[in-house]
N, C-alpha and C positions, 0 to 999 in steps of 0.2 A: 758454499750450500749445502745443504744436510738430502736425503731421498733414500730410497727404497734400493737394496742392491739383494739379489738373488745368488745366494753360495750352493745350495745344494736343495734336492729334495727337503722340504720343511725348514728350510734354511732363508730366511728372509732378516735383512738388516737392516737398522737405521744409523745411518753413516753420514761421514762426510765424502763428497761426491764431488765431481769437477762442477764450476760453475757455469750455469747456462748462459752463451755466450751467442752473439752475431757471428754465424762462418761464411754466411753467404748472403747477396743483398735481398736473395728474397726471403730470407729469415726474420721472424718477429721472436722477441723473448715476451713472455708472459708471467706474472708473478700469481702463484696458482690463489684462488678463492676458495674450491675443494676438490678433491680428488676423492678417488676410490678403486676398490680391489674389484676385479671383473671375473666372471666365472671362469673365462678362458684362462686368467693366471692362473687356476689351481693344473691346468695342466703340468706344466714344469712343475708345480711346487709339489704334486704328487707323484712325480716323479717320470709320467706319460710322455713328457716330450723329454730330451737332452739340453742339459744347462749350460756346460761347457764352462770359459769362466765365467767368473763373477759378473753380473751385468745388472744396469738401473730395470727396474720391472714400472708398469703401468701404462696406460694409454687413451685414457680416459679424461679430460679437462672442460676447465671453464675459468675463465680470470682476468687480469686487466694486463692492458697490453703495458709493458716497461719498455721496451726499446725497440726500434723498427727499423728494418736493412734498407740501403737505398733504392732498392728498385718496389717497393711495397708502398701504396700510396690509400690503398681500400682501408685501413685502420689507424688509428693516431696512438701515441701516449695517453694512458687514462681512461680509455674505453674498457668496457666491460665487453670479452669476445666467447662465444662457442665455437668450436672445429670440430673434425671429425678425426676418429684413431689414422685414417687413411689420408697423407695429405695429398692431394690433388692441384693441379693449375690451373681447374678448370676453363682450359683452352683448350685442349687437343684433343682431337677425332673423340674418343672415348669418354672424354670429358662433356662433351656435346652431344652425344648419344644419352646421357646422362648414367655412365659406369666411372664415376668418379673415381671411385674405389679401384679401379684398373687403369689409371690414368698414366700417358706414356711415362711420365716422372715421378711416379708417385714414390713415398715414403712413409713406412708404418709409424708409428709413434710408439714407443718405448721405454720413455723417463719420466712418465706423468706424476709418478708418486713421490713428488718432491717439492719444492718451494718454488721453484720460479723452471720453464720449461723454454726450448727452445723450438718455435713451431717451425719446419721447413714449409715450403710453398705457399708461406700464409695469404698471398694476396689473392690466391685461388680456395682458401681453406676455409678463413675464419671469418665467421658474420660476427659484427658488433653490432649488441642491442642499442636503440635509440637512447637510452639513460641507462644508469646503472641500477640494475631491479632489484626491487627488497629481496631481503636474504631469504626470505622464506621460498621464493622462487629457484635459488641457487639449487638444490637438488635436482629438483627438476630437468633444469638446463644442463646439470652435469650427466643427467640420463639420453638426453638427447644426443648427445656427444658419441653414444655406442650404443647402448640397451635399447633406448628407445627408438633410434636410426636402424637398429637392426630389427626388432620386433615389427617395426613399421615395413621394412624390406621384405622379411618374410611373409605378409598378410601382401603384400603386392606381388611378389612373387606368386604367390598362392591363388593371386587371381581371386581374393578374395571380393565379393559383388553383396549388392544392398540385397537381403531377402534370404542371403546363403547360409548355408551350414559349414562351420570352421571348426576345425579338433587341433587345437594345440596340443604338442608333445613337448612335455618338457616346461616346470616350475620354478625355474629360476627366473631371474633378474629379465630377461631375452624374453622367454616365456610369457613373462606376466605382462612383458609391454605387449609383447603379441596379441593377447587377449586385448587390449587397450585398442590397439591398431585395427585387430577384427571388428572392432565395435564400429571407431568411429568411419569403418569401410562401410558399414551397413550388415553386417551378419545378421540373419533372425536369431541364429542360434549358434552359439559358441560353447565348445564342448573343451574343457581342461582337465587334460590327465594330471593325476598329481596323489601323491600319497602321504602329504604332510599339512595338517591341519592349517596351520598358520596361512600358507601359500595357498590351500583352495581358500580362504576365509577373503584375501585378499585377487585372487583371481574372480569371485563372483561380485567383491565389490569392483573390479575394475570392467566387468560385465559379462562374466560365463553363466551361460544358463545350466551347465551340468557338468558336473566333476565325476569321471571316471578314476576308479584306483587301482583298476586292474592295470598290467602291464602286459609285453609281449604279445603271445597270439591272444591269452585272453581279455588283454586290452582291446585289440583288433576286434574281436567275437562282441565284447560290450559295443563298441561303436558299429558295426553292422547291426545290433537288435537295436539301438537307440535311431537308425537311418532308416529302418524299413529291410533292412538285409543287402544296405546298398552302398551305404558307405558317403564317406561328405565331400562336397564340393571341392574344400578347401580344407589341406592341411598344413599345418606350421611345425617344421621339425626345428628344432632349440637346443638340441643336446648336440649332437656331433658322434654318439657310439653306433655301433653297426646296428643294436637292437632299436636302438629308437629311428632309426633310419629306415627297416624292414617294418617296425609298427606305424610309420608315416604312411608307406607307401600301400601298404596295406590295409590302411585306414580311409583310403581314398576310393571314390567309387570312377567306375568306368568314366572317362572324360575328364575327371578331377583332375586336381594338380596339388602338387607336391611343392612349398620353397623351403628349402635347407638353409640354413644359417650358422647350425652349428657346427664347430672346427670338424672335421668326420677325423675319427682314430678307427684304423681297423675297418675302416667303412669299405662291403665289397658289391658292387650290383649284379645281378644277374641279368643279361642282355635279352635272352630271350623271355623272362618272366615281366620284364620292363616291358617290352615290345608288345608283348599280350594282354597287357594291362591295360592300355590306353591312358594312363596317369603321365601327365606334364610331369616335368622334373625342373627347376631353373633354383639357383642360389649363388652361394659366394659369399663374401666380403660385402657389408652394406654400403652400398653409394651413400652414405649419411648425407654429404655434403647436398647432392639433389634433394634431400627432404627439409635441410636445416630451417630456411625462413618461415616454412609452413608449422613445423614441429614448436620452434622456439614463440610463433604467435598463438599456437594453440596453448602452452606453458603458460605464457604472460597473462592471458586472457581467461586463465583459469576453467578452458574446457577438458584438459587434462590432466593429470600428477601424478605423473610416473616418479617422482619423485619418493612414492610410497613404497618403492623397492627396498629402500635404505632404513634397515631395521636395526641398525647399531652404526651409531656413530661413537668416533674415536682421535684423538689426536694423532697426526700423521706420525708421531714419534712410537706408536703403538701400533703401525703396520703389522707387524708382525703378527700378532694378537688379530688382528682383523682378517689375513690369510687364515689361523688358525680356526676362528668362528666360521667361517664360510666352509673351510675344510670340512668340518664335523658337523655342518649343516645347524648350527646354531646362531646362523644369519644367511638372509638371503642373499645381501649384498649389503659391504661395509664402507661408511663414505669417512674421507679422512678430512679433518680440520688442521690446514697447516699450523 
Protein backbone atom coordinates (compact mmCIF):
# COMPACT_ATOMS: atom_id res chain seq x y z
CA UNK A 1 0.00 0.00 0.00
CA UNK A 2 1.03 3.66 -0.12
CA UNK A 3 1.22 6.31 2.57
CA UNK A 4 3.02 9.38 3.89
CA UNK A 5 6.52 9.20 5.36
CA UNK A 6 8.50 12.02 6.94
CA UNK A 7 12.26 12.02 6.37
CA UNK A 8 13.36 15.42 7.66
CA UNK A 9 11.91 18.86 8.37
CA UNK A 10 9.99 19.92 5.28
CA UNK A 11 10.46 16.50 3.66
CA UNK A 12 7.23 14.45 3.50
CA UNK A 13 6.93 11.81 0.80
CA UNK A 14 4.13 9.62 -0.51
CA UNK A 15 5.54 6.16 -1.17
CA UNK A 16 5.14 2.43 -0.72
CA UNK A 17 4.90 1.46 2.95
CA UNK A 18 4.35 -1.78 4.82
CA UNK A 19 0.82 -3.14 4.43
CA UNK A 20 -1.51 -2.63 7.38
CA UNK A 21 -2.20 -6.05 8.89
CA UNK A 22 -3.58 -7.69 12.00
CA UNK A 23 -0.75 -8.07 14.53
CA UNK A 24 -2.80 -8.77 17.67
CA UNK A 25 -6.28 -10.23 18.29
CA UNK A 26 -7.40 -6.75 19.41
CA UNK A 27 -6.52 -5.13 16.04
CA UNK A 28 -8.74 -4.04 13.17
CA UNK A 29 -7.62 -2.95 9.71
CA UNK A 30 -9.65 -0.22 8.04
CA UNK A 31 -9.70 1.12 4.50
CA UNK A 32 -9.32 4.88 4.77
CA UNK A 33 -12.36 6.91 3.71
CA UNK A 34 -10.65 10.27 4.26
CA UNK A 35 -7.59 11.37 6.21
CA UNK A 36 -5.93 14.71 6.85
CA UNK A 37 -2.96 16.70 8.10
CA UNK A 38 -3.07 17.93 11.70
CA UNK A 39 -1.58 21.13 13.06
CA UNK A 40 0.45 19.02 15.48
CA UNK A 41 2.02 17.26 12.48
CA UNK A 42 3.68 20.58 11.73
CA UNK A 43 5.88 20.41 14.85
CA UNK A 44 8.23 17.79 13.33
CA UNK A 45 7.67 19.22 9.84
CA UNK A 46 9.03 22.54 11.08
CA UNK A 47 11.89 20.91 12.97
CA UNK A 48 10.46 21.68 16.41
CA UNK A 49 10.37 17.98 17.29
CA UNK A 50 13.04 15.37 16.48
CA UNK A 51 12.19 13.06 13.60
CA UNK A 52 14.84 10.34 13.88
CA UNK A 53 14.49 7.62 11.27
CA UNK A 54 11.94 8.11 8.49
CA UNK A 55 8.51 7.07 9.74
CA UNK A 56 4.80 7.17 8.81
CA UNK A 57 2.59 10.11 9.71
CA UNK A 58 -1.03 10.82 10.55
CA UNK A 59 -3.33 10.18 13.50
CA UNK A 60 -6.83 11.15 12.31
CA UNK A 61 -9.03 8.66 10.51
CA UNK A 62 -12.43 7.37 9.49
CA UNK A 63 -12.96 4.40 7.26
CA UNK A 64 -14.42 1.03 6.44
CA UNK A 65 -13.60 -2.09 8.44
CA UNK A 66 -11.63 -4.48 6.23
CA UNK A 67 -10.34 -7.12 8.64
CA UNK A 68 -11.11 -7.87 12.29
CA UNK A 69 -8.90 -9.54 14.89
CA UNK A 70 -10.23 -12.58 16.72
CA UNK A 71 -10.66 -10.60 19.94
CA UNK A 72 -12.87 -7.89 18.44
CA UNK A 73 -16.64 -8.26 18.50
CA UNK A 74 -17.79 -4.62 18.51
CA UNK A 75 -17.37 -4.01 14.77
CA UNK A 76 -17.51 -6.12 11.62
CA UNK A 77 -16.23 -5.88 8.05
CA UNK A 78 -17.99 -3.31 5.91
CA UNK A 79 -18.98 -0.98 8.75
CA UNK A 80 -18.04 2.69 8.71
CA UNK A 81 -16.10 3.59 11.85
CA UNK A 82 -14.74 6.62 13.68
CA UNK A 83 -11.94 6.31 16.21
CA UNK A 84 -9.56 8.34 18.32
CA UNK A 85 -5.92 9.34 17.89
CA UNK A 86 -5.25 7.68 21.27
CA UNK A 87 -6.52 4.10 21.23
CA UNK A 88 -7.96 2.87 24.54
CA UNK A 89 -9.30 -0.51 25.61
CA UNK A 90 -12.14 1.45 27.29
CA UNK A 91 -12.17 -0.98 30.23
CA UNK A 92 -9.25 0.03 32.50
CA UNK A 93 -9.67 2.28 35.54
CA UNK A 94 -8.53 5.39 33.70
CA UNK A 95 -10.95 4.70 30.86
CA UNK A 96 -13.83 4.17 33.27
CA UNK A 97 -12.97 7.51 34.86
CA UNK A 98 -13.38 9.15 31.45
CA UNK A 99 -9.71 9.57 30.57
CA UNK A 100 -9.40 7.07 27.75
CA UNK A 101 -6.44 8.99 26.31
CA UNK A 102 -4.57 7.86 29.45
CA UNK A 103 -5.61 4.22 29.11
CA UNK A 104 -3.18 1.82 30.75
CA UNK A 105 -2.87 0.08 27.38
CA UNK A 106 -3.01 3.19 25.22
CA UNK A 107 -1.28 3.46 21.88
CA UNK A 108 -1.07 6.66 19.85
CA UNK A 109 -1.95 6.46 16.17
CA UNK A 110 0.80 7.49 13.78
CA UNK A 111 0.14 5.80 10.41
CA UNK A 112 -3.16 7.28 9.24
CA UNK A 113 -2.08 9.23 6.16
CA UNK A 114 -2.27 6.01 4.21
CA UNK A 115 -4.65 3.87 2.16
CA UNK A 116 -5.18 1.35 4.98
CA UNK A 117 -4.64 1.65 8.73
CA UNK A 118 -4.20 -0.83 11.58
CA UNK A 119 -6.21 0.21 14.64
CA UNK A 120 -4.96 -1.27 17.94
CA UNK A 121 -7.33 -1.68 20.91
CA UNK A 122 -10.12 -1.59 18.35
CA UNK A 123 -12.78 -3.05 20.65
CA UNK A 124 -12.60 0.01 22.89
CA UNK A 125 -11.55 2.57 20.29
CA UNK A 126 -13.86 2.32 17.29
CA UNK A 127 -17.44 3.51 17.11
CA UNK A 128 -19.48 2.30 14.12
CA UNK A 129 -22.22 4.43 12.58
CA UNK A 130 -25.62 2.80 12.14
CA UNK A 131 -25.17 2.89 8.39
CA UNK A 132 -22.59 4.27 5.97
CA UNK A 133 -23.02 8.05 6.22
CA UNK A 134 -23.41 10.28 3.21
CA UNK A 135 -20.00 11.48 2.01
CA UNK A 136 -20.94 15.07 2.91
CA UNK A 137 -20.59 14.04 6.59
CA UNK A 138 -17.17 12.42 6.22
CA UNK A 139 -15.13 15.61 6.85
CA UNK A 140 -17.12 16.38 10.01
CA UNK A 141 -16.71 12.83 11.29
CA UNK A 142 -12.99 12.96 10.52
CA UNK A 143 -12.76 16.15 12.57
CA UNK A 144 -14.44 14.33 15.45
CA UNK A 145 -11.55 11.81 15.56
CA UNK A 146 -9.23 14.57 16.79
CA UNK A 147 -9.69 18.31 16.32
CA UNK A 148 -13.39 18.46 17.23
CA UNK A 149 -12.86 16.03 20.11
CA UNK A 150 -9.86 18.06 21.23
CA UNK A 151 -11.73 21.36 20.96
CA UNK A 152 -14.53 19.82 23.00
CA UNK A 153 -12.06 18.69 25.65
CA UNK A 154 -10.57 22.21 25.77
CA UNK A 155 -14.00 23.65 26.54
CA UNK A 156 -14.81 20.86 28.98
CA UNK A 157 -11.48 21.25 30.81
CA UNK A 158 -11.99 25.03 30.92
CA UNK A 159 -15.40 24.40 32.53
CA UNK A 160 -17.44 26.37 29.99
CA UNK A 161 -20.95 26.81 31.38
CA UNK A 162 -24.21 28.29 30.11
CA UNK A 163 -24.09 32.08 30.19
CA UNK A 164 -20.32 32.24 30.66
CA UNK A 165 -17.60 34.13 28.81
CA UNK A 166 -15.02 32.01 27.00
CA UNK A 167 -11.80 33.01 25.27
CA UNK A 168 -10.21 30.81 22.61
CA UNK A 169 -6.45 31.22 22.14
CA UNK A 170 -5.50 29.82 18.74
CA UNK A 171 -7.27 29.99 15.39
CA UNK A 172 -6.20 26.66 13.95
CA UNK A 173 -8.62 23.77 13.48
CA UNK A 174 -8.62 22.90 17.20
CA UNK A 175 -9.25 26.49 18.25
CA UNK A 176 -12.07 26.84 15.73
CA UNK A 177 -13.59 23.59 16.97
CA UNK A 178 -13.19 24.98 20.49
CA UNK A 179 -15.48 27.83 19.42
CA UNK A 180 -18.07 25.25 18.33
CA UNK A 181 -17.73 23.46 21.66
CA UNK A 182 -18.06 26.63 23.72
CA UNK A 183 -21.17 27.55 21.75
CA UNK A 184 -22.68 24.09 22.25
CA UNK A 185 -21.94 24.26 25.98
CA UNK A 186 -23.88 27.50 26.26
CA UNK A 187 -21.25 30.23 26.50
CA UNK A 188 -22.93 33.61 26.06
CA UNK A 189 -19.80 35.37 24.90
CA UNK A 190 -17.02 33.70 22.92
CA UNK A 191 -13.91 35.75 22.17
CA UNK A 192 -11.72 34.27 19.45
CA UNK A 193 -8.13 35.47 19.26
CA UNK A 194 -7.12 35.52 15.60
CA UNK A 195 -5.15 37.63 13.14
CA UNK A 196 -6.23 35.84 9.99
CA UNK A 197 -9.38 37.00 8.20
CA UNK A 198 -10.53 33.62 6.79
CA UNK A 199 -10.19 32.07 10.24
CA UNK A 200 -11.96 35.02 11.84
CA UNK A 201 -14.90 34.56 9.48
CA UNK A 202 -15.12 30.87 10.29
CA UNK A 203 -14.89 31.57 14.03
CA UNK A 204 -17.81 33.99 13.74
CA UNK A 205 -19.76 31.44 11.73
CA UNK A 206 -19.11 28.85 14.44
CA UNK A 207 -20.40 31.13 17.19
CA UNK A 208 -17.71 33.62 18.21
CA UNK A 209 -19.14 36.94 19.35
CA UNK A 210 -15.88 38.93 19.38
CA UNK A 211 -12.54 38.83 17.59
CA UNK A 212 -9.30 39.98 19.24
CA UNK A 213 -6.35 40.45 16.90
CA UNK A 214 -3.75 41.43 19.49
CA UNK A 215 -1.35 38.85 20.96
CA UNK A 216 0.69 38.53 24.14
CA UNK A 217 0.14 41.12 26.84
CA UNK A 218 -1.63 43.40 24.35
CA UNK A 219 -4.07 40.59 23.73
CA UNK A 220 -4.54 40.09 27.47
CA UNK A 221 -5.21 43.82 27.91
CA UNK A 222 -7.87 43.66 25.20
CA UNK A 223 -9.52 40.68 26.90
CA UNK A 224 -9.54 42.55 30.20
CA UNK A 225 -11.06 45.57 28.45
CA UNK A 226 -13.84 43.41 27.01
CA UNK A 227 -14.57 41.77 30.37
CA UNK A 228 -14.76 44.81 32.63
CA UNK A 229 -11.16 44.46 33.77
CA UNK A 230 -11.71 41.02 35.30
CA UNK A 231 -10.95 38.37 32.67
CA UNK A 232 -12.84 35.44 31.20
CA UNK A 233 -14.58 32.62 33.03
CA UNK A 234 -13.01 30.04 30.72
CA UNK A 235 -9.99 30.11 28.43
CA UNK A 236 -9.22 27.46 25.82
CA UNK A 237 -5.48 27.27 25.01
CA UNK A 238 -5.21 25.57 21.62
CA UNK A 239 -1.65 26.32 20.46
CA UNK A 240 1.04 24.94 22.76
CA UNK A 241 3.59 27.75 22.75
CA UNK A 242 4.86 29.57 25.82
CA UNK A 243 3.26 32.81 24.63
CA UNK A 244 -0.12 31.14 24.12
CA UNK A 245 -0.06 29.59 27.59
CA UNK A 246 0.83 32.89 29.26
CA UNK A 247 -1.82 34.65 27.22
CA UNK A 248 -4.39 32.08 28.34
CA UNK A 249 -3.47 32.17 32.03
CA UNK A 250 -3.46 35.98 32.14
CA UNK A 251 -6.79 36.20 30.29
CA UNK A 252 -8.67 34.14 32.89
CA UNK A 253 -10.39 35.80 35.82
CA UNK A 254 -9.56 34.81 39.42
CA UNK A 255 -11.48 31.58 39.91
CA UNK A 256 -11.63 31.01 36.16
CA UNK A 257 -10.30 27.95 34.35
CA UNK A 258 -7.88 27.28 31.52
CA UNK A 259 -8.17 24.15 29.40
CA UNK A 260 -4.89 23.57 27.57
CA UNK A 261 -4.80 21.16 24.66
CA UNK A 262 -1.98 22.51 22.52
CA UNK A 263 0.99 20.15 22.82
CA UNK A 264 3.35 22.21 25.06
CA UNK A 265 6.63 23.39 23.57
CA UNK A 266 9.01 25.33 25.86
CA UNK A 267 6.13 26.08 28.24
CA UNK A 268 7.33 26.85 31.79
CA UNK A 269 4.87 27.82 34.53
CA UNK A 270 5.61 30.11 37.48
CA UNK A 271 4.27 28.33 40.55
CA UNK A 272 3.98 31.52 42.61
CA UNK A 273 2.08 33.28 39.86
CA UNK A 274 -0.28 30.36 39.36
CA UNK A 275 -0.78 30.01 43.11
CA UNK A 276 -1.90 33.61 43.60
CA UNK A 277 -3.97 33.80 40.41
CA UNK A 278 -6.67 31.38 41.64
CA UNK A 279 -6.86 30.12 38.06
CA UNK A 280 -7.63 26.44 37.51
CA UNK A 281 -5.53 24.59 34.93
CA UNK A 282 -6.36 21.29 33.26
CA UNK A 283 -5.45 19.75 29.93
CA UNK A 284 -3.57 17.01 28.16
CA UNK A 285 -4.34 14.67 25.28
CA UNK A 286 -8.08 14.79 24.65
CA UNK A 287 -10.13 11.80 25.85
CA UNK A 288 -11.83 11.76 22.45
CA UNK A 289 -13.37 8.33 22.97
CA UNK A 290 -15.46 9.72 25.85
CA UNK A 291 -17.11 12.17 23.46
CA UNK A 292 -17.37 10.10 20.27
CA UNK A 293 -21.01 8.90 20.45
CA UNK A 294 -22.29 12.39 21.28
CA UNK A 295 -20.15 14.22 18.72
CA UNK A 296 -20.93 11.71 15.96
CA UNK A 297 -24.62 12.27 16.61
CA UNK A 298 -24.22 16.06 16.54
CA UNK A 299 -22.48 15.82 13.15
CA UNK A 300 -24.94 13.37 11.59
CA UNK A 301 -27.96 15.38 12.76
CA UNK A 302 -26.45 18.56 11.34
CA UNK A 303 -26.21 20.31 14.70
CA UNK A 304 -22.50 21.01 14.20
CA UNK A 305 -20.33 21.02 11.08
CA UNK A 306 -16.67 20.93 12.14
CA UNK A 307 -15.78 19.66 8.67
CA UNK A 308 -15.73 23.29 7.57
CA UNK A 309 -12.22 23.57 9.05
CA UNK A 310 -11.02 21.68 5.97
CA UNK A 311 -10.42 24.43 3.44
CA UNK A 312 -8.08 22.48 1.16
CA UNK A 313 -8.80 19.07 -0.35
CA UNK A 314 -6.08 17.07 -2.07
CA UNK A 315 -5.53 13.50 -3.19
CA UNK A 316 -3.50 11.55 -0.64
CA UNK A 317 -0.69 11.37 -3.20
CA UNK A 318 -0.25 15.14 -2.78
CA UNK A 319 0.12 14.96 1.01
CA UNK A 320 3.41 16.90 0.85
CA UNK A 321 1.58 19.90 -0.63
CA UNK A 322 -0.98 19.58 2.17
CA UNK A 323 1.77 20.00 4.75
CA UNK A 324 3.33 22.89 2.86
CA UNK A 325 0.02 24.75 2.51
CA UNK A 326 -0.68 24.49 6.23
CA UNK A 327 2.88 25.44 7.16
CA UNK A 328 2.59 28.56 5.00
CA UNK A 329 -0.90 29.29 6.42
CA UNK A 330 -2.48 28.97 2.99
CA UNK A 331 -4.78 26.38 4.53
CA UNK A 332 -6.35 25.86 7.93
CA UNK A 333 -6.49 22.09 7.54
CA UNK A 334 -5.92 19.76 4.59
CA UNK A 335 -8.35 16.93 3.78
CA UNK A 336 -6.78 13.96 1.98
CA UNK A 337 -8.72 11.67 -0.33
CA UNK A 338 -7.17 8.20 -0.86
